[in-house]
C-alpha angles and dihedrals in degrees: 000000000000112000126188115208111210117207126184106198134040092228128094118229134143097302094048092046090052093051092044091053092052093042092053090050093050092044090052094059110096093196097046121114096210117106114189132203123178117223101200147132113301097237139028141067093310093054090050093049092048090052092048089053091047091237111154114240141191121202117248125164122202091185132052123188090350095306131100112255122244113280094231091052091051091048092052092050093047091049090052092048092048090053094045094047093042090231120188092195141009116215124194115213094207141039091248093054089043089058090050093050092047092050093053098033094116089057095054127087094221139043121268138218134184143202120236105210098156138070104210139127115270133200120242089252091054092051091049090051093050092048091062090069115097092228134017117201115205117195093218141015088246091057093047094048093047092056095042087057087055092054104275113155104255092202091062095046129089132170118233115170117223116261133219133195096228095189092050092049092051091048090053088065095053130082113261113284095010121126122222112272138139090255094053092046090051091050091054090045092055092045094053093045090052090053091059096033091244115159118245091239095049122113109234125203113196122206120185128186147084115303102253144108095267093064092058097232090150088060090049090051092051089047091053089056091051092046091052091049096047100035114124091166121117092211115098113242124217130183118209107201112196122187145068137245108242097178117085094194115128093240090053092051090048091049092054091048092050091050093051093046091051091050088054087060088061093056136140089018092056121032116211125206118187116196106175117216113349132185094198098069091139090060091048089052090058089056093053134081097207141002115232116198112183098176121159089212132008124176092195113328113223091201087063090057090047092052090050090051089053094048089241114154112245131217109185142160115260097242138125114341098344092104088054087066105035138034113220113251094007108061100004143359109252121197135177116274119254093018112121093180093058093043091049091052091052093047091050090051090051090053095046103037114060091170089059091049090051092051094048092047096049095042091045091053092048091050095050094045095047101042110021107049123139092242093063093044094044097048092047092050092049089051091051090051091051090051091051091052094047092048092052 
């Protein structure tokens, strides 16, 4: 079964990392019948990562001179590629590309499928386009149900949670050749803290995600102000904010500025470090004492799986598919979205209760390793692709 993986952007974020993890697993199976080829932008981080993983790729550009190309032009090029590559199926790695494939499905020589990695309101036209795919892969039950309520065809939809190679992710944090041990982890922790001039005795909250409204960074900034006002702890508190703003819209720029200004109001009680986009998130996780994820909506946050793999305690908003990963009070602390008071209370508990942090870290790791491996995700995705081909 030859499967083409259609990507829209040259960047690598959660959705791309999730597909890369599964693709590497499937490609590593000598007895598997799935042959993958990425259909993606010619240059960028994604192209580099595909080459590093030895995943064959064919260049395909959705945009030209900063504008999206005409749909009929894209359809004709995809049809030609599918014929040339003898594809049995075309799979879109995002909702946007799933809509494109659905809209041009009758012009393609093979069936199509698409990942649903977003929880957002859709137009009737968007739902009709998506429903023309043979299979729709939601990353969580919450994501699937949300879209079914908007008119998505339930018979075409299936939930397959993202997978992560926990051992591989842990190794990516360690110096080359080193094995995982408390001493090695502590060495990495000290190295990262030195980079940001963070004291060894500081409590570090890590936040990872794109700079935008959906990730709730304004809530986190308000929480930092509350934490600074109410803190009776002698330990210094630092926030390591990892992520970039990809949107150039005025409202996005203004949002980032407001978040930074609000964090300034928490100083000097809370020290903020902004890193921009980083590829060494696993190393940064070893430097932190807890991950805080204040998202307003989250279909199934990959950073949550990564934190679990690293045994990093998680404080997250109880939205979307997050409860499908963690149990509140056992493997994470879950709080209402948009509620700085509740988030502040959870962060104060993390600072003051090392036994709770230890429980959350160990249970989070056990959960991720037992239920969110790449083997389970990869085999389920391959099965969904076979069903799509047989139903065509």
